[in-house]
C-alpha positions as protocol buffer text, in pm:
chain_id: "A"
residue {
  index: 1
  type: MET
  ca { x: 4600 y: -5768 z: 359 }
}
residue {
  index: 2
  type: LYS
  ca { x: 4578 y: -5569 z: 724 }
}
residue {
  index: 3
  type: ASN
  ca { x: 4238 y: -5572 z: 889 }
}
residue {
  index: 4
  type: LYS
  ca { x: 4113 y: -5227 z: 951 }
}
residue {
  index: 5
  type: THR
  ca { x: 3877 y: -5151 z: 1237 }
}
residue {
  index: 6
  type: VAL
  ca { x: 3588 y: -4938 z: 1127 }
}
residue {
  index: 7
  type: GLN
  ca { x: 3453 y: -4714 z: 1443 }
}
residue {
  index: 8
  type: LEU
  ca { x: 3093 y: -4705 z: 1375 }
}
residue {
  index: 9
  type: VAL
  ca { x: 2990 y: -4547 z: 1709 }
}
residue {
  index: 10
  type: LYS
  ca { x: 3114 y: -4202 z: 1812 }
}
residue {
  index: 11
  type: THR
  ca { x: 3214 y: -4116 z: 2147 }
}
residue {
  index: 12
  type: PRO
  ca { x: 3007 y: -3884 z: 2372 }
}
residue {
  index: 13
  type: GLU
  ca { x: 3259 y: -3596 z: 2261 }
}
residue {
  index: 14
  type: ASP
  ca { x: 3238 y: -3652 z: 1924 }
}
residue {
  index: 15
  type: ARG
  ca { x: 2829 y: -3629 z: 1943 }
}
residue {
  index: 16
  type: PRO
  ca { x: 2707 y: -3272 z: 1905 }
}
residue {
  index: 17
  type: ASN
  ca { x: 2493 y: -3150 z: 2193 }
}
residue {
  index: 18
  type: PRO
  ca { x: 2108 y: -3247 z: 2165 }
}
residue {
  index: 19
  type: GLU
  ca { x: 1961 y: -2980 z: 2387 }
}
residue {
  index: 20
  type: VAL
  ca { x: 1861 y: -2668 z: 2236 }
}
residue {
  index: 21
  type: ALA
  ca { x: 1851 y: -2298 z: 2303 }
}
residue {
  index: 22
  type: GLU
  ca { x: 1544 y: -2188 z: 2466 }
}
residue {
  index: 23
  type: GLN
  ca { x: 1528 y: -1915 z: 2240 }
}
residue {
  index: 24
  type: THR
  ca { x: 1699 y: -1789 z: 1955 }
}
residue {
  index: 25
  type: LYS
  ca { x: 1900 y: -1460 z: 1882 }
}
residue {
  index: 26
  type: ARG
  ca { x: 1651 y: -1219 z: 1661 }
}
residue {
  index: 27
  type: ARG
  ca { x: 1837 y: -1003 z: 1389 }
}
residue {
  index: 28
  type: ASN
  ca { x: 1821 y: -660 z: 1468 }
}
residue {
  index: 29
  type: PHE
  ca { x: 1815 y: -391 z: 1180 }
}
residue {
  index: 30
  type: SER
  ca { x: 1936 y: -47 z: 1181 }
}
residue {
  index: 31
  type: ALA
  ca { x: 1674 y: 225 z: 1113 }
}
residue {
  index: 32
  type: ALA
  ca { x: 1896 y: 336 z: 819 }
}
residue {
  index: 33
  type: TYR
  ca { x: 1849 y: -37 z: 683 }
}
residue {
  index: 34
  type: LYS
  ca { x: 1492 y: -31 z: 714 }
}
residue {
  index: 35
  type: ARG
  ca { x: 1467 y: 318 z: 571 }
}
residue {
  index: 36
  type: SER
  ca { x: 1673 y: 203 z: 256 }
}
residue {
  index: 37
  type: ILE
  ca { x: 1411 y: -86 z: 214 }
}
residue {
  index: 38
  type: LEU
  ca { x: 1068 y: 143 z: 235 }
}
residue {
  index: 39
  type: GLU
  ca { x: 1264 y: 398 z: -42 }
}
residue {
  index: 40
  type: MET
  ca { x: 1323 y: 87 z: -274 }
}
residue {
  index: 41
  type: ALA
  ca { x: 974 y: -20 z: -220 }
}
residue {
  index: 42
  type: ASP
  ca { x: 852 y: 367 z: -287 }
}
residue {
  index: 43
  type: LEU
  ca { x: 1056 y: 315 z: -629 }
}
residue {
  index: 44
  type: CYS
  ca { x: 854 y: -1 z: -738 }
}
residue {
  index: 45
  type: ALA
  ca { x: 588 y: 97 z: -1006 }
}
residue {
  index: 46
  type: GLU
  ca { x: 542 y: -260 z: -1195 }
}
residue {
  index: 47
  type: PRO
  ca { x: 334 y: -500 z: -1029 }
}
residue {
  index: 48
  type: GLY
  ca { x: 545 y: -777 z: -852 }
}
residue {
  index: 49
  type: GLU
  ca { x: 851 y: -551 z: -826 }
}
residue {
  index: 50
  type: ILE
  ca { x: 843 y: -546 z: -442 }
}
residue {
  index: 51
  type: GLY
  ca { x: 856 y: -916 z: -428 }
}
residue {
  index: 52
  type: PHE
  ca { x: 1176 y: -902 z: -558 }
}
residue {
  index: 53
  type: LEU
  ca { x: 1310 y: -644 z: -282 }
}
residue {
  index: 54
  type: PRO
  ca { x: 1413 y: -904 z: -16 }
}
residue {
  index: 55
  type: CYS
  ca { x: 1673 y: -1071 z: -324 }
}
residue {
  index: 56
  type: ARG
  ca { x: 1871 y: -769 z: -383 }
}
């Protein structure tokens, strides 16, 4: 049986960069998308329907 060497410690090149960005990139939504959300909200008639809008 051959001896297999297992590398437990990763080399510095394999490790992810531990530093984080100072500020994350924010998502931008178009005016048309925002308008469509408001139109769907206006169509909601039953209690709790608006809560399901983000799921659509």
